[in-house]
C-alpha positions in Angstrom: 143.5 148.9 189.6 147.2 148.2 189.0 149.4 145.9 186.9 150.8 142.8 188.4 153.4 140.4 187.1 156.7 138.7 187.9 158.7 141.7 186.8 158.0 145.3 185.9 161.4 146.3 184.7 160.3 146.5 181.0 156.8 147.7 181.5 156.5 151.2 180.1 153.7 152.3 182.4 153.1 151.2 186.0 151.4 152.2 189.2 147.8 152.9 190.0 145.8 155.0 187.5 142.4 155.0 189.1 141.0 156.7 192.2 138.0 154.4 192.2 137.8 150.6 192.3 136.7 148.6 189.3 132.9 148.3 188.8 131.5 145.3 187.0 128.3 145.6 185.0 126.4 143.1 182.9 125.8 145.5 180.0 129.5 146.5 179.7 131.5 146.2 176.6 134.5 144.0 177.4 134.3 140.4 178.6 137.0 139.2 181.0 137.2 135.5 181.9 138.7 134.3 185.3 140.1 130.8 185.5 137.0 128.7 186.1 133.4 129.5 184.9 133.0 133.1 186.1 132.4 135.7 183.5 132.3 139.4 184.0 131.5 142.5 182.0 133.8 145.5 182.1 132.9 149.0 181.1 135.6 151.6 180.8 133.4 154.6 181.6 132.5 153.1 185.0 136.1 152.5 185.8 137.6 155.8 184.8 137.5 158.6 187.3 138.5 161.1 184.6 139.0 161.2 180.9 142.7 161.1 181.2 142.5 158.0 183.5 140.4 156.3 180.8 143.2 157.0 178.3 145.7 155.6 180.7 143.6 152.5 181.2 143.7 151.8 177.5 147.5 152.4 177.5 148.0 150.0 180.4 145.9 147.3 178.7 147.8 147.6 175.5 151.3 147.6 177.1 150.5 145.0 179.7 149.1 142.7 176.9 152.3 143.1 175.0 154.5 142.2 178.1 152.2 139.4 179.3 151.0 140.9 182.5 147.7 140.5 184.3 145.5 143.0 186.2 144.5 142.9 189.8 141.0 144.3 190.4 138.8 144.6 193.4 135.6 142.6 193.0 133.3 142.9 196.0 135.2 142.3 199.2 138.0 140.2 197.7 140.6 141.0 195.1 140.4 139.0 191.9 143.4 138.4 189.6 142.3 138.1 186.0 144.1 137.8 182.7 144.0 140.8 180.3 141.6 140.6 177.4 143.2 140.4 173.9 144.1 144.0 172.9 145.2 143.9 169.2 145.9 147.7 169.1 147.4 150.7 170.9 145.4 153.9 170.8 147.6 157.0 170.1 145.9 159.7 172.2 147.6 162.9 173.1 147.5 163.8 176.9 145.8 167.1 176.2 143.0 165.7 174.1 139.5 165.7 175.7 137.5 162.5 175.0 134.2 162.1 176.7 133.9 158.7 178.4 130.7 158.1 176.5 132.4 158.3 173.1 133.2 155.1 171.3 136.6 154.8 169.6 137.6 151.9 167.4 141.0 150.3 167.1 144.1 152.1 165.9 142.6 155.6 166.4 144.9 158.5 166.8 143.8 161.8 168.5 146.0 164.9 168.4 146.7 167.6 171.0 143.7 169.6 172.2 141.2 167.7 170.1 137.7 167.3 171.5 135.5 164.3 171.1 132.1 164.6 172.7 129.7 162.1 174.1 127.5 160.1 171.6 130.3 160.0 169.0 131.4 156.8 167.3 134.8 156.8 165.6 135.7 153.8 163.3 138.9 151.9 163.2 142.0 153.6 161.9 140.6 157.2 162.1 142.9 160.2 162.6 141.7 163.2 164.6 144.3 165.9 164.3 145.1 168.6 166.8 142.4 171.1 167.8 139.8 169.2 165.8 136.4 168.8 167.3 134.0 165.8 166.7 130.8 166.8 168.4 127.8 164.8 169.7 125.9 162.8 167.2 128.7 162.2 164.8 129.6 158.8 163.4 132.8 158.4 161.4 133.4 155.4 159.3 136.7 153.6 159.2 140.0 155.3 158.2 138.5 158.8 158.1 140.7 161.8 158.8 139.6 165.1 160.6 142.2 167.8 160.0 143.5 170.5 162.3 140.8 172.8 163.7 138.0 171.1 161.7 134.6 170.9 163.4 132.3 168.0 162.5 128.8 168.1 163.9 128.4 171.8 164.8 124.9 173.2 165.2 123.1 174.4 162.0 123.5 178.1 161.2 119.7 178.7 161.5 118.5 181.5 163.8 115.3 179.5 164.6 117.1 176.2 165.4 116.7 174.9 169.0 120.2 173.5 169.9 118.5 171.0 172.3 117.2 169.1 169.3 119.3 165.9 168.9 120.6 165.3 165.4 123.9 164.2 163.9 126.3 163.7 161.0 127.1 160.3 159.4 130.4 160.0 157.5 131.4 157.0 155.3 134.7 155.3 155.2 138.0 156.9 154.1 136.6 160.4 153.9 139.2 163.1 154.5 138.4 166.5 156.0 141.5 168.8 155.8 142.1 171.8 158.1 139.3 174.2 159.1 136.5 172.1 157.5 133.0 172.6 159.0 130.2 170.0 158.7 126.9 170.9 160.4 124.5 168.4 161.9 120.9 168.1 160.7 118.2 170.7 161.7 115.6 167.9 162.0 115.1 166.0 165.2 116.8 162.6 164.8 118.0 163.6 161.3 121.5 163.3 159.9 123.7 165.2 157.5 125.1 162.5 155.2 128.7 162.4 153.9 129.5 159.3 151.8 132.7 157.4 151.3 136.1 158.5 150.0 135.3 162.2 149.8 138.1 164.8 150.0 137.2 168.1 151.6 140.1 170.5 151.2 140.9 173.3 153.6 138.1 175.6 154.6 135.3 173.7 152.8 131.8 173.6 154.3 128.7 171.4 154.2 125.6 172.9 155.8 122.8 171.1 157.7 121.0 168.2 156.1 123.3 168.0 153.1 123.5 164.6 151.4 126.9 164.0 149.7 127.6 161.0 147.6 130.9 159.1 147.2 134.3 160.1 145.7 133.8 163.8 145.5 136.5 166.4 145.7 135.7 169.9 147.1 138.6 172.3 146.5 139.5 175.0 149.1 136.6 177.0 150.4 133.9 175.4 148.3 130.7 175.9 150.3 127.5 173.8 150.3 124.5 175.5 151.9 121.8 173.6 153.8 119.9 170.7 152.1 122.2 170.5 149.1 122.2 167.1 147.4 125.6 166.4 145.8 126.0 163.3 143.7 129.2 161.2 143.3 132.6 161.7 141.7 132.2 165.4 141.3 134.8 168.1 141.4 133.8 171.5 142.9 136.3 174.2 142.3 137.8 176.5 144.9 135.6 179.2 146.3 132.5 177.9 144.5 129.2 178.6 146.4 126.1 176.5 146.2 122.7 177.7 147.3 120.4 175.8 149.7 118.2 173.0 148.3 119.9 172.6 145.0 120.8 169.3 143.4 124.2 168.5 141.8 124.4 165.5 139.5 127.0 162.8 139.3 130.4 163.4 137.7 130.0 167.1 137.0 132.7 169.7 137.4 132.1 173.2 138.7 134.6 175.9 138.0 136.2 177.8 140.8 134.3 180.8 142.2 131.1 179.5 140.6 127.9 181.0 141.9 125.3 178.3 141.7 121.7 178.8 142.8 120.1 176.2 140.5 120.3 172.5 140.0 123.4 171.3 138.0 122.7 168.3 135.7 125.0 165.2 135.9 128.0 164.9 133.6 128.4 168.6 132.8 130.9 171.4 133.3 129.2 174.4 135.0 130.3 177.7 136.5 130.0 181.4 136.6 126.4 182.2 137.6 124.2 179.1 136.8 125.8 178.5 133.4 126.4 175.1 131.8 129.3 175.0 129.3 129.1 171.5 128.0 129.7 167.9 128.9 132.6 166.9 131.2 134.0 164.8 128.3 137.5 164.4 129.7 136.2 163.3 133.1 133.8 160.8 131.4 136.6 159.4 129.3 138.9 159.1 132.4 136.0 157.3 134.2 135.9 154.7 131.5 132.8 155.8 129.6 133.1 154.3 126.0 133.0 156.6 122.9 129.6 155.2 122.0 128.2 156.0 125.5 129.6 159.5 125.3 128.1 160.1 121.9 124.7 158.9 123.2 125.0 161.2 126.2 126.0 164.1 123.9 122.8 163.5 121.9 120.7 163.7 125.1 122.6 166.9 126.1 121.9 168.5 122.7 118.3 167.6 122.8 117.6 169.1 126.2 120.0 172.0 126.3 120.9 173.0 122.8 118.0 172.4 120.4 115.9 175.3 121.6 112.9 173.2 122.6 110.8 173.7 125.7 111.8 171.2 128.4 108.4 169.5 128.1 108.8 169.2 124.3 112.4 167.9 124.7 111.4 165.3 127.2 108.5 164.1 125.0 110.8 163.7 122.1 113.3 161.8 124.3 110.6 159.2 125.0 110.7 158.1 121.3 114.4 157.5 121.3 116.8 154.8 122.6 119.2 155.8 125.4 122.0 154.1 127.2 122.0 154.2 131.1 124.1 157.4 131.5 121.8 159.3 129.1 118.8 158.0 130.9 120.3 159.3 134.2 120.8 162.6 132.5 117.2 162.8 131.3 115.8 161.6 134.6 117.5 164.5 136.3 115.3 166.9 134.3 112.2 164.8 135.0 112.8 165.0 138.7 111.4 167.7 141.0 113.4 170.9 141.2 113.0 173.5 143.9 115.3 176.1 142.3 115.2 175.4 138.5 118.0 173.9 136.5 121.1 175.5 135.1 121.1 176.0 131.3 123.5 177.1 128.5 
């Protein structure tokens, strides 16, 4: 395959980039239309003789589209000249990056030096994969995600009994940022996924173990560690160096102090830390989130009933049934009604 046109003076790349002729396949990804009625399907991984040639093919397409050139391809015994498909983007892929031909990259994706993207990976539009990062098989990244230097997304679970042949993965929502040296492990269940929601910010050295379910809008400060099967709600702040035991639940909009050692469930809307201690409501966070004074007072009454009045949990929940609660307070009470594998933090 080469680039053809009336002039090549201004074309940034030229020459032949493939050792094999083009192959056409009906289940390919890209439709090219010749003048007339003939339609063909084009699959990059069938054309590329190597990963680097696949990268060059994308560059050729983008540049040739910009300068109005066409491609000449061998189809059967006769060459066919076709117009380039519309390419609205240019991929920025460093020459030293390794990208498996079976990986799927969206538009405007950038990949830094020595990054690794394995087969069976889907990367959404506008993602940034920094140098030395690894996105491993089974990972799906939503649009505009960022994987920082030397981060590894989709590594095998740290489970001595895990069979690494078991297929599983990681699913990441849009605009989530993983800074440097972050590790996110894939599920330990066949066909399962570790779930990371949208707009989360994982600072340097943070970790989410296998089968974690993370909501939206959370901030994990440096070296916060989630063990396997942790369920983290949304809009939480987890302090630096805080550790969370496997199978615990962490409710919405809570704050955990740095170096906290948490082996029990953390109710929503609270400040927690030390070793399984609850200090009070996250009042400043609730006010910043737009909770009205009336709603905060109602939530404070629920907090007092459950955690401060000295009642048994069964007695407190029975008393709560006779009272009127707003939605956040009901969420708080429902957390205590739910199943807990590790118990719930208290004052």
